[in-house]
All heavy atoms as an XYZ file, in Angstrom:
1003
protein
N      44.236     -0.252     62.812
C      43.490      0.662     61.989
C      42.030      0.484     62.270
O      41.508     -0.646     62.342
C      43.827      0.392     60.546
C      43.289      1.431     59.591
S      43.726      1.016     57.921
C      44.995      2.210     57.646
N      41.264      1.562     62.485
C      39.864      1.418     62.837
C      39.017      1.266     61.545
O      39.368      1.702     60.468
C      39.395      2.686     63.559
O      39.448      3.814     62.727
N      37.886      0.633     61.765
C      37.000      0.403     60.652
C      36.188      1.662     60.361
O      35.667      2.294     61.275
C      36.080     -0.755     61.020
C      35.154     -1.182     59.894
C      34.333     -2.361     60.322
C      33.407     -2.798     59.189
N      32.574     -3.895     59.584
N      36.076      2.024     59.087
C      35.323      3.227     58.698
C      33.800      2.942     58.827
O      33.329      1.935     58.351
C      35.679      3.624     57.271
C      35.052      4.908     56.840
C      35.491      5.302     55.444
C      34.837      6.575     55.037
N      35.210      6.948     53.666
N      33.075      3.887     59.446
C      31.644      3.714     59.619
C      30.926      4.119     58.364
O      31.295      5.060     57.677
C      31.160      4.561     60.790
C      31.458      4.010     62.110
C      30.743      4.747     63.177
C      30.296      3.793     64.240
N      29.230      4.261     65.044
N      29.861      3.449     58.051
C      28.985      3.791     56.927
C      27.717      4.399     57.500
O      26.799      3.686     57.879
C      28.678      2.572     56.093
C      27.901      2.897     54.848
O      27.335      4.002     54.721
N      27.840      1.970     53.922
N      27.681      5.726     57.589
C      26.558      6.383     58.259
C      25.271      6.257     57.485
O      24.190      6.205     58.061
C      26.867      7.894     58.507
O      27.195      8.481     57.280
C      28.014      8.031     59.518
N      25.352      6.180     56.152
C      24.150      5.998     55.358
C      23.512      4.641     55.618
O      22.301      4.497     55.706
C      24.412      6.191     53.873
C      24.694      7.597     53.410
C      25.037      7.638     51.943
C      23.553      8.539     53.708
N      24.365      3.627     55.760
C      23.861      2.294     56.072
C      23.236      2.299     57.461
O      22.173      1.718     57.675
C      25.014      1.280     56.013
C      24.550     -0.129     56.223
C      25.723     -1.103     56.079
C      25.278     -2.533     56.344
N      26.399     -3.426     56.284
N      23.849      2.990     58.412
C      23.322      3.084     59.751
C      21.953      3.791     59.749
O      21.024      3.365     60.403
C      24.289      3.802     60.690
C      25.547      3.049     60.931
O      25.566      1.822     60.644
O      26.512      3.641     61.435
N      21.848      4.885     58.991
C      20.580      5.631     58.902
C      19.529      4.764     58.245
O      18.368      4.721     58.732
C      20.766      6.891     58.077
C      19.520      7.740     57.813
C      18.879      8.188     59.129
C      19.814      8.905     56.911
N      19.901      4.052     57.185
C      18.961      3.173     56.516
C      18.410      2.094     57.483
O      17.202      1.863     57.570
C      19.624      2.491     55.305
C      18.701      1.615     54.528
O      17.579      2.090     54.230
O      19.076      0.455     54.227
N      19.285      1.450     58.254
C      18.862      0.423     59.195
C      17.971      1.052     60.308
O      16.959      0.451     60.679
C      20.086     -0.248     59.806
C      20.865     -1.116     58.872
C      20.010     -2.281     58.353
O      19.250     -2.872     59.135
O      20.089     -2.535     57.161
N      18.356      2.202     60.789
C      17.558      2.889     61.812
C      16.164      3.218     61.312
O      15.148      2.904     61.997
C      18.260      4.173     62.267
C      17.424      5.023     63.161
C      17.232      4.643     64.492
C      16.820      6.185     62.694
C      16.465      5.445     65.328
C      16.054      6.969     63.510
C      15.850      6.614     64.833
N      16.055      3.792     60.115
C      14.755      4.125     59.576
C      13.910      2.916     59.272
O      12.688      2.927     59.476
C      14.911      5.013     58.350
C      15.420      6.421     58.602
C      15.711      7.149     57.324
C      14.441      7.237     59.472
N      14.522      1.828     58.814
C      13.781      0.608     58.573
C      13.231      0.045     59.883
O      12.097     -0.397     59.956
C      14.696     -0.452     57.943
C      14.927     -0.248     56.455
C      15.807     -1.335     55.907
C      16.138     -1.112     54.421
N      17.045     -2.102     53.903
N      14.065      0.116     60.903
C      13.637     -0.393     62.224
C      12.485      0.453     62.737
O      11.476     -0.083     63.232
C      14.816     -0.319     63.180
C      14.471     -0.821     64.593
C      15.640     -0.668     65.533
O      16.537      0.144     65.319
N      15.623     -1.440     66.604
N      12.578      1.781     62.625
C      11.497      2.658     63.075
C      10.243      2.504     62.254
O       9.142      2.483     62.792
C      11.982      4.087     63.085
C      13.069      4.414     64.089
C      12.600      4.101     65.517
O      11.490      4.402     65.901
N      13.479      3.480     66.261
N      10.385      2.345     60.952
C       9.234      2.180     60.094
C       8.514      0.891     60.392
O       7.280      0.820     60.324
C       9.655      2.265     58.633
N       9.259     -0.141     60.720
C       8.618     -1.425     61.014
C       7.815     -1.356     62.281
O       6.785     -2.034     62.398
C       9.716     -2.527     61.178
N       8.187     -0.488     63.232
C       7.377     -0.376     64.436
C       6.156      0.494     64.203
O       5.176      0.374     64.932
C       8.206      0.273     65.577
O       8.618      1.592     65.196
C       9.413     -0.587     65.924
N       6.144      1.347     63.172
C       5.030      2.222     62.899
C       4.017      1.601     61.956
O       2.824      1.719     62.157
C       5.534      3.552     62.259
C       6.433      4.372     63.152
C       6.944      5.587     62.382
C       5.687      4.838     64.376
N       4.473      0.928     60.883
C       3.570      0.386     59.872
C       3.989     -1.047     59.625
O       5.157     -1.329     59.408
C       3.699      1.202     58.555
C       2.823      0.624     57.495
C       3.390      2.658     58.784
N       3.038     -1.950     59.667
C       3.306     -3.333     59.375
C       3.478     -3.453     57.841
O       2.563     -3.137     57.110
C       2.168     -4.224     59.818
O       1.898     -3.976     61.191
C       2.502     -5.707     59.581
N       4.639     -3.888     57.381
C       4.855     -3.982     55.940
C       4.014     -5.088     55.330
O       3.721     -6.141     55.964
C       6.345     -4.289     55.805
C       6.753     -4.785     57.140
C       5.810     -4.272     58.146
N       3.574     -4.901     54.083
C       2.792     -5.910     53.422
C       3.734     -6.981     52.886
O       4.900     -6.717     52.647
C       1.982     -5.304     52.257
O       2.871     -4.703     51.315
N       3.209     -8.183     52.705
C       4.068     -9.250     52.204
C       4.364     -9.025     50.755
O       3.563     -8.449     50.011
C       3.325    -10.602     52.349
C       3.140    -11.005     53.793
C       2.547    -12.378     53.901
C       2.444    -12.796     55.373
N       1.944    -14.157     55.542
N       5.522     -9.432     50.299
C       5.935     -9.226     48.919
C       5.046     -9.962     47.920
O       4.770     -9.472     46.849
C       7.383     -9.695     48.700
C       8.454     -8.778     49.342
C       9.854     -9.364     49.103
C       8.395     -7.370     48.749
N       4.517    -11.120     48.343
C       3.629    -11.860     47.451
C       2.338    -11.081     47.198
O       1.816    -11.088     46.089
C       3.316    -13.226     48.030
O       2.699    -13.109     49.284
N       1.844    -10.350     48.178
C       0.685     -9.525     48.026
C       0.965     -8.355     47.111
O       0.177     -8.017     46.238
C       0.154     -9.025     49.358
C      -0.362    -10.075     50.296
C      -0.665     -9.524     51.677
O      -0.551     -8.283     51.879
O      -0.988    -10.328     52.536
N       2.112     -7.735     47.287
C       2.479     -6.576     46.522
C       2.721     -6.958     45.050
O       2.315     -6.232     44.142
C       3.772     -5.946     47.109
O       3.567     -5.670     48.473
C       4.100     -4.624     46.387
N       3.341     -8.089     44.817
C       3.647     -8.514     43.474
C       2.368     -8.751     42.677
O       2.323     -8.521     41.455
C       4.496     -9.745     43.482
N       1.319     -9.258     43.292
C       0.072     -9.522     42.620
C      -0.715     -8.248     42.295
O      -1.516     -8.253     41.370
C      -0.822    -10.455     43.463
C      -0.226    -11.835     43.583
O       0.559    -12.263     42.740
N      -0.594    -12.539     44.667
N      -0.487     -7.164     43.041
C      -1.247     -5.944     42.830
C      -0.548     -4.936     41.955
O      -1.161     -3.956     41.543
C      -1.561     -5.264     44.185
O      -0.321     -4.943     44.816
C      -2.375     -6.160     45.079
N       0.713     -5.167     41.592
C       1.423     -4.227     40.746
C       0.950     -4.316     39.309
O       0.680     -5.376     38.787
C       2.935     -4.509     40.785
C       3.633     -4.287     42.099
C       5.105     -4.628     42.010
C       3.502     -2.826     42.532
N       0.812     -3.139     38.675
C       0.422     -3.075     37.280
C       1.659     -3.023     36.419
O       2.682     -2.480     36.830
C      -0.426     -1.818     37.018
C      -1.732     -1.798     37.791
C      -2.509     -0.533     37.518
O      -2.208      0.154     36.527
O      -3.404     -0.237     38.286
N       1.604     -3.580     35.214
C       2.764     -3.510     34.346
C       3.042     -2.080     33.935
O       2.146     -1.266     33.814
C       2.361     -4.363     33.141
C       0.896     -4.433     33.194
C       0.478     -4.276     34.597
N       4.303     -1.777     33.776
C       4.729     -0.415     33.417
C       4.383     -0.210     31.926
O       4.710     -1.042     31.080
C       6.235     -0.236     33.654
C       6.691      1.148     33.167
C       6.573     -0.426     35.107
N       3.712      0.898     31.627
C       3.380      1.212     30.249
C       4.541      1.863     29.524
O       5.254      2.619     30.123
C       2.173      2.144     30.216
C       0.891      1.532     30.753
C      -0.250      2.530     30.606
C      -1.533      1.930     31.128
N      -2.632      2.874     31.009
N       4.635      1.567     28.268
C       5.628      2.231     27.466
C       5.202      3.683     27.256
O       3.998      3.969     27.254
C       5.790      1.553     26.109
C       6.316      0.141     26.223
C       6.436     -0.471     24.857
C       6.937     -1.923     24.945
N       6.913     -2.563     23.668
N       6.123      4.609     27.060
C       5.728      6.029     26.879
C       4.704      6.239     25.774
O       3.828      7.057     25.922
C       7.054      6.743     26.539
C       8.106      5.863     27.159
C       7.572      4.449     27.083
N       4.794      5.482     24.667
C       3.810      5.698     23.614
C       2.456      5.177     23.959
O       1.451      5.573     23.383
C       4.300      5.095     22.280
C       4.549      3.573     22.341
C       5.976      3.236     22.694
O       6.774      4.129     23.065
O       6.341      2.057     22.621
N       2.350      4.251     24.962
C       1.066      3.717     25.398
C       0.399      4.633     26.444
O      -0.790      4.544     26.651
C       1.216      2.345     26.029
C       1.682      1.300     25.004
O       1.553      1.587     23.782
O       2.184      0.256     25.427
N       1.190      5.468     27.066
C       0.662      6.303     28.123
C      -0.211      7.395     27.538
O       0.124      7.981     26.518
C       1.802      6.960     28.935
N      -1.361      7.681     28.165
C      -2.233      8.769     27.655
C      -1.556     10.114     27.842
O      -0.804     10.346     28.742
C      -3.495      8.622     28.504
C      -3.052      7.942     29.718
C      -1.909      7.033     29.336
N      -1.815     11.023     26.900
C      -1.250     12.364     27.002
C      -1.939     13.119     28.142
O      -3.145     12.945     28.357
C      -1.469     13.118     25.691
N      -1.186     13.904     28.884
C      -1.810     14.670     29.972
C      -2.840     15.640     29.410
O      -2.702     16.156     28.313
C      -0.650     15.391     30.650
C       0.532     15.191     29.751
C       0.220     14.134     28.785
N      -3.888     15.914     30.205
C      -4.974     16.759     29.757
C      -4.455     18.176     29.484
O      -4.864     18.814     28.515
C      -6.057     16.778     30.817
N      -3.615     18.674     30.343
C      -3.091     20.023     30.154
C      -1.610     20.014     30.488
O      -1.208     19.613     31.585
C      -3.826     20.976     31.092
C      -3.418     22.401     30.957
C      -4.188     23.323     31.882
O      -5.298     22.994     32.249
O      -3.589     24.356     32.248
N      -0.802     20.416     29.520
C       0.627     20.452     29.775
C       1.035     21.918     29.945
O       0.582     22.825     29.209
C       1.412     19.873     28.601
O       1.034     20.572     27.409
C       1.123     18.377     28.434
N       1.837     22.188     30.993
C       2.257     23.550     31.205
C       3.161     24.005     30.068
O       3.818     23.206     29.422
C       3.025     23.513     32.551
C       3.419     22.085     32.703
C       2.379     21.244     31.964
N       3.174     25.326     29.848
C       4.000     25.873     28.804
C       5.469     25.606     29.152
O       5.929     25.928     30.263
C       3.782     27.354     28.641
N       6.228     24.984     28.264
C       7.646     24.715     28.570
C       8.434     26.004     28.684
O       8.291     26.910     27.898
C       8.113     23.858     27.405
C       7.170     24.124     26.283
C       5.881     24.542     26.911
N       9.246     26.085     29.709
C      10.117     27.255     29.907
C      11.527     26.931     29.482
O      12.446     27.703     29.741
C      10.063     27.730     31.360
C      10.573     26.727     32.320
C      10.663     27.339     33.721
N      11.101     26.332     34.649
C      12.352     26.125     34.963
N      13.322     26.826     34.426
N      12.691     25.218     35.803
N      11.715     25.820     28.919
C      13.023     25.366     28.508
C      13.076     23.836     28.623
O      12.082     23.209     28.941
N      14.239     23.329     28.375
C      14.416     21.838     28.433
C      14.343     21.393     29.894
O      14.996     21.959     30.745
C      15.776     21.489     27.831
C      16.008     20.016     27.709
C      15.119     19.400     26.662
O      14.720     20.061     25.719
O      14.819     18.191     26.833
N      13.557     20.380     30.136
C      13.461     19.799     31.457
C      14.411     18.582     31.514
O      14.270     17.669     30.713
C      12.032     19.350     31.811
C      11.107     20.576     31.842
C      12.012     18.678     33.184
C       9.670     20.241     32.059
N      15.356     18.642     32.410
C      16.317     17.531     32.550
C      16.820     17.541     33.984
O      16.533     18.452     34.770
C      17.493     17.748     31.599
O      18.244     18.899     31.975
N      17.531     16.487     34.321
C      18.090     16.404     35.660
C      19.061     17.593     35.892
O      19.040     18.148     36.992
C      18.811     15.037     35.827
C      19.571     15.005     37.158
C      17.840     13.890     35.740
N      19.829     17.915     34.883
C      20.780     19.040     35.013
C      20.065     20.360     35.259
O      20.468     21.161     36.109
C      21.667     19.127     33.807
N      18.930     20.604     34.531
C      18.239     21.862     34.707
C      17.556     21.920     36.056
O      17.496     22.967     36.710
C      17.224     22.100     33.574
O      16.169     21.146     33.633
N      17.017     20.796     36.513
C      16.382     20.758     37.825
C      17.416     20.975     38.930
O      17.186     21.701     39.865
C      15.609     19.410     37.999
C      14.423     19.369     37.078
C      15.150     19.258     39.485
C      13.747     18.018     37.022
N      18.567     20.337     38.773
C      19.645     20.515     39.765
C      20.104     21.989     39.787
O      20.352     22.552     40.868
C      20.837     19.615     39.409
N      20.207     22.597     38.637
C      20.581     24.033     38.554
C      19.546     24.879     39.246
O      19.872     25.797     40.037
C      20.763     24.401     37.101
C      21.267     25.814     36.880
C      21.502     26.152     35.401
N      20.316     25.898     34.578
C      20.212     24.898     33.678
N      21.212     24.096     33.474
N      19.124     24.735     32.966
N      18.244     24.603     39.019
C      17.190     25.370     39.664
C      17.188     25.165     41.154
O      16.961     26.116     41.935
C      15.841     24.954     39.068
C      15.628     25.430     37.657
O      16.426     26.268     37.178
O      14.721     24.903     36.985
N      17.459     23.936     41.611
C      17.531     23.655     43.045
C      18.687     24.437     43.701
O      18.577     24.933     44.805
C      17.653     22.172     43.292
C      16.378     21.350     43.131
C      16.676     19.880     43.270
C      15.278     21.770     44.114
N      19.792     24.506     42.975
C      20.948     25.231     43.485
C      20.619     26.714     43.617
O      20.964     27.336     44.637
C      22.139     25.022     42.581
C      23.416     25.584     43.129
C      24.618     25.231     42.266
C      25.876     25.782     42.913
N      27.063     25.395     42.158
N      19.935     27.279     42.653
C      19.530     28.678     42.738
C      18.543     28.882     43.904
O      18.643     29.874     44.626
C      18.877     29.099     41.432
C      19.852     29.284     40.266
C      19.145     29.669     38.976
O      17.924     29.500     38.832
N      19.911     30.159     38.008
N      17.643     27.943     44.065
C      16.678     28.047     45.148
C      17.391     27.997     46.511
O      17.031     28.710     47.423
C      15.636     26.928     45.070
C      14.546     26.944     46.111
C      13.684     28.214     46.017
C      13.641     25.720     45.947
N      18.425     27.121     46.595
C      19.163     27.037     47.868
C      19.886     28.326     48.200
O      19.963     28.711     49.343
C      20.127     25.882     47.815
O      21.235     26.150     46.995
N      20.375     29.006     47.196
C      21.054     30.290     47.401
C      20.034     31.346     47.829
O      20.276     32.130     48.763
C      21.820     30.742     46.147
C      22.303     32.169     46.259
C      22.953     29.787     45.840
N      18.879     31.319     47.173
C      17.862     32.304     47.503
C      17.227     32.096     48.880
O      16.985     33.049     49.635
C      16.694     32.280     46.468
C      17.106     32.800     45.107
S      15.892     32.553     43.797
C      14.332     32.510     44.572
N      16.977     30.846     49.257
C      16.262     30.555     50.458
C      17.146     30.309     51.687
O      16.653     30.310     52.821
C      15.377     29.272     50.268
C      14.338     29.445     49.185
C      13.174     30.257     49.624
N      12.468     29.471     50.638
C      11.667     30.006     51.532
N      11.414     31.256     51.559
N      11.070     29.204     52.410
N      18.432     30.062     51.491
C      19.339     29.864     52.621
C      18.950     28.684     53.460
O      18.761     27.567     52.977
N      18.814     28.889     54.776
C      18.516     27.799     55.741
C      17.151     27.212     55.487
O      16.893     26.053     55.806
C      18.607     28.316     57.165
C      20.034     28.539     57.638
C      20.856     27.237     57.699
O      20.307     26.233     58.150
O      21.980     27.263     57.253
N      16.183     27.979     54.935
C      14.845     27.482     54.698
C      14.813     26.468     53.549
O      13.818     25.801     53.350
C      13.887     28.624     54.407
N      15.890     26.367     52.785
C      15.903     25.478     51.650
C      15.731     24.010     52.015
O      15.098     23.258     51.324
C      17.225     25.631     50.865
C      17.385     24.649     49.739
C      16.602     24.737     48.624
C      18.268     23.605     49.842
C      16.728     23.827     47.586
C      18.423     22.684     48.790
C      17.624     22.810     47.682
N      16.274     23.608     53.170
C      16.138     22.226     53.582
C      14.666     21.796     53.699
O      14.251     20.754     53.247
C      16.871     21.957     54.893
C      18.364     22.094     54.773
C      19.031     21.994     56.133
C      20.489     22.328     56.024
N      21.141     22.397     57.333
N      13.859     22.680     54.327
C      12.448     22.385     54.432
C      11.769     22.385     53.082
O      10.907     21.590     52.803
C      11.787     23.435     55.371
C      10.384     22.999     55.765
O      10.225     21.869     56.234
O       9.478     23.845     55.595
N      12.185     23.341     52.202
C      11.642     23.389     50.844
C      11.963     22.139     50.106
O      11.095     21.582     49.361
C      12.209     24.589     50.073
C      11.742     25.936     50.653
O      10.741     25.963     51.395
O      12.355     26.955     50.317
N      13.190     21.619     50.212
C      13.558     20.423     49.494
C      12.740     19.224     49.961
O      12.269     18.384     49.163
C      15.064     20.145     49.665
C      15.622     18.903     48.955
C      15.397     19.025     47.438
C      17.098     18.758     49.241
N      12.515     19.115     51.294
C      11.698     18.011     51.815
C      10.255     18.146     51.276
O       9.628     17.140     50.906
C      11.680     18.028     53.335
S      13.257     17.535     54.034
N       9.738     19.376     51.184
C       8.401     19.613     50.668
C       8.333     19.202     49.206
O       7.341     18.644     48.722
C       7.998     21.083     50.862
N       9.370     19.519     48.427
C       9.418     19.146     47.003
C       9.397     17.635     46.850
O       8.678     17.079     46.009
C      10.669     19.754     46.327
C      10.538     21.292     46.241
C      10.903     19.158     44.944
C      11.817     22.009     45.857
N      10.189     16.945     47.658
C      10.226     15.488     47.598
C       8.843     14.901     47.900
O       8.333     14.047     47.213
C      11.300     14.928     48.559
C      12.697     15.277     48.058
C      11.163     13.407     48.727
C      13.782     15.006     49.069
N       8.225     15.388     48.979
C       6.922     14.885     49.369
C       5.861     15.160     48.307
O       5.032     14.321     47.995
C       6.509     15.464     50.725
C       7.342     15.013     51.892
C       7.002     15.803     53.175
C       7.154     13.514     52.162
N       5.888     16.361     47.745
C       4.954     16.730     46.702
C       5.151     15.857     45.454
O       4.197     15.392     44.853
C       5.075     18.214     46.358
C       4.062     18.706     45.408
C       4.206     20.188     45.151
O       5.113     20.860     45.682
N       3.332     20.751     44.317
N       6.388     15.606     45.089
C       6.688     14.791     43.930
C       6.208     13.365     44.090
O       5.772     12.704     43.158
C       8.150     14.856     43.565
N       6.348     12.834     45.308
C       6.052     11.429     45.573
C       4.570     11.237     45.916
O       4.047     10.107     45.913
C       6.891     10.900     46.731
C       8.385     10.971     46.493
S       8.948     10.001     45.115
C       8.703      8.373     45.727
N       3.839     12.307     46.220
C       2.491     12.230     46.765
C       1.490     11.614     45.836
O       0.530     10.917     46.308
C       2.045     13.642     47.154
C       0.865     13.611     48.142
O       0.775     12.725     48.969
N       0.005     14.548     47.997
N       1.578     11.788     44.526
C       0.521     11.375     43.613
C       0.673      9.957     43.108
O      -0.090      9.529     42.231
C       0.426     12.352     42.438
C       0.023     13.734     42.902
O      -0.737     13.829     43.879
O       0.445     14.717     42.255
N       1.604      9.194     43.634
C       1.752      7.830     43.178
C       0.659      6.939     43.773
O       0.181      7.180     44.870
C       3.127      7.273     43.618
C       4.276      7.967     42.934
C       5.585      7.306     43.256
O       5.629      6.240     43.812
N       6.664      7.973     42.878
N       0.287      5.910     43.021
C      -0.738      4.998     43.544
C      -0.123      3.826     44.314
O      -0.686      3.285     45.216
C      -1.600      4.486     42.385
O      -0.798      3.830     41.443
N       1.118      3.445     43.935
C       1.852      2.418     44.653
C       3.234      2.932     44.973
O       3.755      3.763     44.270
C       1.956      1.104     43.804
O       2.644      1.416     42.606
C       0.598      0.507     43.496
N       3.776      2.403     46.064
C       5.068      2.843     46.521
C       6.013      1.664     46.687
O       5.641      0.653     47.322
C       4.946      3.547     47.873
C       4.124      4.807     47.808
C       2.782      4.768     48.150
C       4.656      6.018     47.428
C       2.003      5.921     48.111
C       3.898      7.171     47.354
C       2.563      7.104     47.710
O       1.824      8.229     47.653
N       7.224      1.774     46.164
C       8.220      0.742     46.376
C       8.788      0.962     47.771
O       8.602      2.035     48.364
C       9.340      0.850     45.323
O      10.072      2.062     45.552
N       9.486     -0.008     48.310
C      10.134      0.220     49.598
C      11.082      1.417     49.596
O      11.164      2.146     50.582
C      10.909     -1.097     49.846
C      10.166     -2.124     49.066
C       9.654     -1.389     47.840
N      11.754      1.629     48.483
C      12.664      2.763     48.372
C      11.898      4.072     48.405
O      12.335      5.065     49.023
C      13.503      2.690     47.079
C      14.501      1.559     47.075
C      13.908      0.196     46.643
O      12.722      0.145     46.296
O      14.663     -0.772     46.704
N      10.712      4.107     47.765
C       9.845      5.310     47.770
C       9.430      5.597     49.200
O       9.461      6.759     49.660
C       8.617      5.074     46.900
C       8.891      4.955     45.433
O       9.973      5.368     45.025
O       8.027      4.411     44.741
N       9.021      4.579     49.920
C       8.594      4.740     51.304
C       9.740      5.220     52.194
O       9.524      6.118     53.046
C       8.018      3.457     51.879
C       6.685      3.062     51.236
C       6.180      1.752     51.778
C       4.865      1.364     51.103
N       4.359      0.096     51.588
N      10.939      4.709     51.939
C      12.115      5.161     52.683
C      12.390      6.654     52.418
O      12.692      7.408     53.320
C      13.332      4.300     52.349
C      14.603      4.720     53.018
S      14.552      4.462     54.782
C      14.822      2.744     54.852
N      12.273      7.067     51.160
C      12.481      8.442     50.804
C      11.484      9.361     51.452
O      11.836     10.402     52.035
C      12.486      8.606     49.272
C      12.692      9.997     48.741
C      14.052     10.559     49.132
C      12.536     10.036     47.241
N      10.233      8.972     51.428
C       9.159      9.757     52.055
C       9.380      9.827     53.573
O       9.288     10.934     54.149
C       7.758      9.175     51.707
C       7.447      9.371     50.231
C       6.669      9.788     52.592
C       6.290      8.568     49.737
N       9.672      8.699     54.182
C       9.874      8.698     55.655
C      11.079      9.547     56.050
O      11.075     10.226     57.049
C      10.035      7.255     56.161
C       8.741      6.498     56.143
O       7.663      7.075     56.000
N       8.818      5.192     56.268
N      12.144      9.495     55.221
C      13.335     10.309     55.514
C      13.011     11.781     55.371
O      13.426     12.570     56.248
C      14.478      9.928     54.554
O      14.741      8.532     54.727
C      15.727     10.716     54.869
N      12.272     12.168     54.360
C      11.878     13.585     54.203
C      11.001     14.038     55.355
O      11.205     15.160     55.904
C      11.134     13.785     52.856
N      10.116     13.192     55.801
C       9.266     13.553     56.977
C      10.096     13.651     58.228
O       9.911     14.540     59.066
C       8.165     12.503     57.135
C       7.030     12.539     56.072
C       6.185     11.294     56.172
C       6.207     13.791     56.216
N      11.041     12.747     58.379
C      11.933     12.761     59.533
C      12.755     14.075     59.580
O      12.832     14.745     60.612
C      12.906     11.575     59.471
C      14.006     11.582     60.477
C      13.782     11.234     61.799
C      15.298     11.966     60.125
C      14.810     11.238     62.741
C      16.320     12.002     61.033
C      16.071     11.622     62.354
O      17.084     11.630     63.253
N      13.283     14.464     58.448
C      14.066     15.683     58.406
C      13.236     16.961     58.600
O      13.675     17.926     59.144
C      14.827     15.753     57.074
C      15.894     14.708     56.870
C      16.436     14.787     55.451
C      17.006     14.851     57.859
N      12.011     16.882     58.079
C      11.157     18.057     58.137
C      10.511     18.284     59.485
O      10.261     19.430     59.882
C      10.056     17.879     57.094
C       9.272     19.104     56.814
C       8.451     18.931     55.572
N       7.902     20.211     55.187
C       6.803     20.334     54.478
N       6.186     19.296     54.067
N       6.377     21.538     54.181
N      10.232     17.214     60.251
C       9.471     17.381     61.507
C      10.268     17.235     62.785
O       9.708     17.324     63.844
C       8.308     16.392     61.488
C       7.282     16.731     60.441
N       6.333     17.676     60.654
C       7.086     16.266     59.208
C       5.571     17.785     59.571
N       5.988     16.916     58.683
N      11.579     17.029     62.665
C      12.424     17.042     63.859
C      11.971     16.036     64.908
O      11.823     14.852     64.636
N      11.786     16.509     66.141
C      11.513     15.589     67.254
C      10.109     14.986     67.149
O       9.842     13.987     67.819
C      11.647     16.332     68.588
O      10.728     17.414     68.647
N       9.253     15.550     66.324
C       7.858     15.028     66.161
C       7.785     14.107     64.931
O       6.675     13.921     64.398
C       6.907     16.209     66.057
C       5.471     15.777     66.272
O       5.196     14.773     66.923
N       4.579     16.539     65.711
N       8.881     13.526     64.487
C       8.898     12.761     63.257
C       8.027     11.488     63.288
O       7.431     11.117     62.306
C      10.314     12.439     62.844
C      11.074     11.568     63.774
C      11.801     11.958     64.880
C      11.125     10.136     63.735
N      12.355     10.839     65.481
C      11.949      9.712     64.808
C      10.604      9.194     62.870
C      12.263      8.377     65.034
C      10.919      7.835     63.120
C      11.706      7.485     64.197
N       7.980     10.825     64.430
C       7.198      9.563     64.546
C       5.739      9.857     64.216
O       5.083      9.145     63.450
C       7.374      8.928     65.862
C       8.668      8.230     66.090
C       8.687      7.518     67.433
C      10.028      6.855     67.684
N      10.054      6.169     68.959
N       5.190     10.888     64.875
C       3.789     11.223     64.666
C       3.544     11.704     63.231
O       2.504     11.395     62.639
C       3.347     12.323     65.675
C       1.889     12.630     65.567
C       0.968     11.460     65.807
O       1.288     10.574     66.614
O      -0.104     11.384     65.135
N       4.462     12.435     62.681
C       4.331     12.949     61.304
C       4.296     11.779     60.300
O       3.437     11.771     59.405
C       5.502     13.887     60.926
N       5.142     10.779     60.460
C       5.158      9.623     59.603
C       3.869      8.822     59.769
O       3.251      8.418     58.781
C       6.388      8.746     59.863
C       7.683      9.454     59.399
C       6.262      7.376     59.171
C       8.948      8.743     59.783
N       3.469      8.611     60.992
C       2.233      7.876     61.285
C       1.038      8.580     60.647
O       0.194      7.933     59.973
C       2.039      7.780     62.801
C       0.913      6.870     63.235
C       0.806      6.736     64.750
N       1.947      6.045     65.264
C       2.861      6.552     66.140
N       2.701      7.775     66.575
N       3.862      5.846     66.545
N       0.949      9.912     60.808
C      -0.161     10.678     60.245
C      -0.151     10.690     58.734
O      -1.213     10.565     58.106
C      -0.113     12.141     60.793
C      -1.361     12.926     60.487
C      -2.568     12.362     61.199
O      -2.489     11.907     62.329
N      -3.697     12.416     60.544
N       1.027     10.786     58.130
C       1.156     10.819     56.684
C       0.591      9.523     56.075
O      -0.231      9.562     55.150
C       2.612     10.997     56.254
C       2.825     11.001     54.753
C       2.702     12.195     54.048
C       3.093      9.832     54.060
C       2.858     12.225     52.674
C       3.267      9.833     52.676
C       3.172     11.036     51.993
O       3.333     11.063     50.627
N       1.041      8.378     56.602
C       0.577      7.100     56.016
C      -0.889      6.797     56.415
O      -1.598      6.113     55.638
C       1.500      5.959     56.437
C       2.849      6.141     55.786
C       4.012      6.453     56.387
C       3.174      6.022     54.408
N       5.041      6.535     55.476
C       4.544      6.289     54.247
C       2.392      5.743     53.272
C       5.157      6.280     52.988
C       3.036      5.728     52.018
C       4.390      5.984     51.890
N      -1.330      7.284     57.546
C      -2.755      7.115     57.875
C      -3.619      7.865     56.879
O      -4.649      7.372     56.409
C      -3.053      7.625     59.282
C      -4.476      7.367     59.750
C      -4.834      8.063     61.050
C      -4.055      7.510     62.205
N      -4.486      8.111     63.499
N      -3.225      9.087     56.528
C      -3.973      9.885     55.535
C      -3.886      9.269     54.155
O      -4.838      9.356     53.357
C      -3.447     11.342     55.468
C      -3.744     12.101     56.720
O      -4.641     11.751     57.495
N      -3.034     13.170     56.958
N      -2.794      8.597     53.849
C      -2.643      7.931     52.548
C      -3.610      6.738     52.425
O      -4.143      6.463     51.380
C      -1.214      7.413     52.317
C      -0.304      8.459     51.844
C      -0.775      8.845     50.457
C       0.273      9.668     49.771
N      -0.310     10.258     48.566
N      -3.770      6.016     53.538
C      -4.624      4.842     53.543
C      -6.119      5.224     53.506
O      -6.950      4.403     53.111
C      -4.347      3.968     54.762
C      -2.977      3.311     54.688
O      -2.436      3.210     53.571
O      -2.438      2.967     55.766
N      -6.427      6.438     53.961
C      -7.837      6.841     54.041
C      -8.407      7.202     52.670
O      -7.814      7.323     51.708
C      -7.976      8.074     54.958
């Protein structure tokens, strides 16, 4: 009986290997010292301007909206989804390794054969 392949694990290892050649990762001891403690929701300042709610915001409602968008946009939805991921992750001040993996994967999917340069340019602009 043949062993079943885990393609997600293979993709994860491949992207880690490629990311290591593009960006030198910081040491965990450096990262641990620079992380800020997570604030409780009641401690967080209220946003200056909140958009008018159009209904309940939840994972289910977002998934439903994404499904509708995929039907409307067809093949272009994949690029839209990558853009949504990048936009959502863009405003963070610190990134966990998982965040970086998600961003690099979205860039990889969005830029095709030019993915190495896209990832390099993205992180160079972030550092600037």
